[in-house]
N, C-alpha and C positions, 0 to 999 in steps of 0.2 A: 634764951635758946628754946625753952619749953613753949613760949608763945608762938614762935615761928614754926615749931615742929607740928603743933596741933592746928594752927590756923592756916588751912590750905590756900586761902585767898592771898596770903602774904608770900607764898612761895612762887617764884617766877615761872618755874616749870609747870606747876599745876595751872597757873593762869594760861600759859602757852598752849598746853595740851587739852584744856577743858574749858575754862571760863571765857577765854578770848574767842575761840570758835563759836561757842554757844551764844555769847553776847553779839557777835557779828551776825549770826543767823537771825536772832531775835530783832536786831536793829534793822535788818532788811525786811521791813514790815510788809505785811499784807494789808487787808482792809481793817483789821482789828474789830470786826463787827461783833464777835462773841463777847468780849468784855463790855462793849458799848451796850448791847441789848441787855446784859445782866444789870447794868446800872440803870438803864431806862426802865426795866421791870420794877426795880426797887422804888424808883420815883413814881411810877404809874400807880402803885398801891399806897402811896402817901409816905414813903420812907425817904431818908436822905441818901441820894445816890452815892455819896462818898463813903457811906458805911459799907457799900458793896465792893469797894475798890480792890481790896486784897483778894477777895474771892473771884472777882472778875479777872485779876491777874493770874490766879491759879488756873482758871480755865484756858487762858491764853498760853500758859506754860504747857498744859496738856496738848494744846494744838501744835505747839512747836515740837514736842516730843513725837507726836503722831506723824508729822510731816517728815522729820528726820528719819524715822524708822520706815515710813511708807516708801520713801524714795529708795531705800535699800532693798526692800521687798520687791518693788516694781522695777528695779534697775533703771530708774529715771536718770536723766542727764542734767536737767535744768530745773531750778526752783527759784521763782521770783526773779528771773532774768540772770541768775548766776549759777555756776556749776554746783551740783548737789554736794553736801558736806562730805559724804563718804568718798567722793572723787578728789576733793581737795585735802582732806585730813586723813584719809584712810578709813577702812571699814571699822576697825576696832574702836578708834577714837570717836567716830560718828555714833556708833551704838552707845558708847559711854556718855556722850553728850546728851543723847536722847534720854538715857536713863537719869541723868542729872535733872533734866527738865521735868521728868515725871516725879522725881523726888521733891521738886519745888512745889508741886501741886498741893500736896498735903501740908507741907511746911507753911505755905502762904496763908492757909486757913487757920492752922493750929496756932501760929504766932500772932494772929490778929487780936490785939488787945481790946479792940472795940466791940468784939462779939462775945456774948455770953457762952458758957460751955454748952448749954442746951441748943443754942442756935448753931454752934460749930458742929455739933453732932448731926443735926438735921442737914446742914450743908454738906458735910462729908458723906452722909448717906446718899445724897443725890449724886455726888461726884463718883462714888463707888459704882452706882448704877450706870452712870455715863461711861466710866472706864470699861465695865463689863460689856455693855452693849456695843461699844465701839470695837472692842477686840473680837467679839462674836462676828460682827459684820465683816471685819477684816479677814477673819478666818475663811468665811464663805467666799469673799472676793478672790483671795489668793488660791484657795482650794479648787474652786471652779476652773480657774485658769490652768492650774497645774494638771488637773485631770482631764483637761480639754472637754469640759462639760458644755454641750450645746442643747441639752434638753431643758434648760432654764426657761421658766415662763416670766412674763412681765410681773406677775405677783411675787415670784421668787426674788426678782430684782428689787422690787419695792420693799420687801422684807429685809433684804441685805442692806440696801441704802439707808433705810430708816435706822437700822442699828449702827451702821458704820459712820453715818454723817449726821442724821437728824437729831440724835440725842445730844451730841456735843456742840453742834452748830446752831441749835435752836432751843430744844426742850430744857436742857439742864441749865444753861445760862439764865433762862427766864425764870425757871422755878427757884433757882438759888437767889436771884435778885428779889423775887417776891417774898421769899422766906425772910431774908434779911430786912426787907421793908415792912415786916410784920403784916403781910397780907393774909386774908382769910384763906381757909382751906380751899374754898371755891375759887378764889382768885389764883392761888398757886396752881391748882389743877387746870384751870382754863388757860393760863399762860403757858403751862407746860405743853398742853395739847396744841395750842397755837404754834409753839416752837417746833413740835414734831412735824406739823404740816409745812411750815415755812422752811424748816431745815431740809425736808425732803425735796421741796421745790428748788431750793438752792442747789442741791446735789444734781438734780436732773438738768438744771440749766448750766451748771458747771460742766457737766458731761457734753452738753450741746456746744458750749463755747469751745471746747477742745476740738469739736468736729467742724463747726461752721463759724466760729468767732473770727474777730479781726485782730486789731492791735493788742487787746488784752490777752487773748488766747496765745499769741505767739510768744509771750513771756513764759509760758508753761509747757514747752515742748508741744507745739501745735500738732494735733492728731496723734499724739503719743498713745492715746487710749486704744487706737487701732493696732499700733505696733505691739502694745502690751497685751492685746487680745482681751481687753476689758469687756465684761458683760454689762454694758450700759443699757438704759431703757431703749434707746434707738436701735442698738445692735440686737438685743433680744427680740424686740418687736419685729424687726426685719427678718430675723431667722424664722420666726413663726409665720410670717406673712408674705415673704418675697419668693417669687419663682426662681430667683437667682441666689437662694440662700446657700447653696453649696459653694458657689464662687465666693460669697462673703465669708463663709467659714474658712475657706482656704486662705484668704487674705489675713484673717484674724489669727490663724495658726502659724503663719509664715514669719511673724515678727519683722515684717518688712518696713523699711523706711523710704521705699521708692514712692516718689510723689504721685506718679500716675496710678499706682495701685491704691494708695490712700484716697486719691480722688475717686477712684472707682468704687471703693467701699462706701463713701459718702453718697455717691450717685445711687447705689442700691438702696441705702437707707431712705433716701429722699423719694425715690420712685415707689417704694412700698408704703409711703405715708408715715413712716416711723418718726421722722424729724417733727412733722406736724403733730403727731400723736403725743410725743413727749412735751412739746410746747403747750398743747391743750391741757394735758394732765397737770402740768405745773401751774397753769393759770387757775384751774379749778381748785387746786390745793390752797392757793392764796386766798381765794374768795371764801372757801370753807373756813379757813383759819380766822379770818376777820370776823365771821359771824359768831365764833365761839366767845368773843369778848363782849358782845352786845349785852348790856345790862349787868355785866359782871365787873368790868373795870371802867371806872368813870372816865368821861371825856377829859383829856388833858393834852398838853403839848407832848408829853412822853408817849402817850398812846398813839398820837398822830405820827410821831417819829417811828414807832414800831411798825405802823401800817405802811409808812413811806419806805422803810427798809424792806418790808415784805414785797412791795411793788417793785422795788429796785432789783430784787433777786430774779424776777422774771423779765423786767423791762430791759435789762442789759443785753438781751439777745433778740427781743421782738422787733 
């Protein structure tokens, strides 16, 4: 009796209301690039990539939690081609599942018997920074939309996106992998900076996919960023530069799903050069990122793969 009372995973209702929905969400995988680059960074500095497996999984757990909670905040409808969890399981259970994914982040590192206590502390310090930065960025993203802020500059957007995405999609997976691989301080720092730039490029291009992508984007509520009034690079740039900015602001404010209006918003962003400006900025980020590793991280298959993944972040829409 006592075993079944304390072990939640053996209770069928706890499985039904928590573990099964969370497992289903995680199994409907995205690209898994965050755990992959964590392990690649470990290998790139001469470590065994399997040593980073638990920490890589921890970062993926954080990603799952962020998506579940983000869909609630944005009132999104679709995630990875399926209805969002809060729509299928209810708001309360979705929040709870996201909380469990967050709990698993620290647990995966703490319970890793292959890491020394000192390495665990360094890894957890990086993860706390990742958590804090992501939440700060999310606060800006949500707050700007709530308060109908259209005085946002491109620099403001870049600051927000760096926090919201670049830390957990690039910088911290790479720094954690390098720490576990026993990289030098210079290598850890260079890989982290590489990740900040490539992670930001990833977010800029992800925003563009939502606007002008094809098959991949349609799996993620195509042009939902317009409906949600998102302050993306292209939207902010167009508001600063387009003679039709008032019309664009009206569309962003309307929460419309009308195809013609969504098309019109994209036309305004295109005519103002905002789509091309976003593409160009992302490309420059990738080239700058690659230069940071010159002479710091030795040539290897893992380094080549990191560069290939960086190129993929921008090539998927060029």
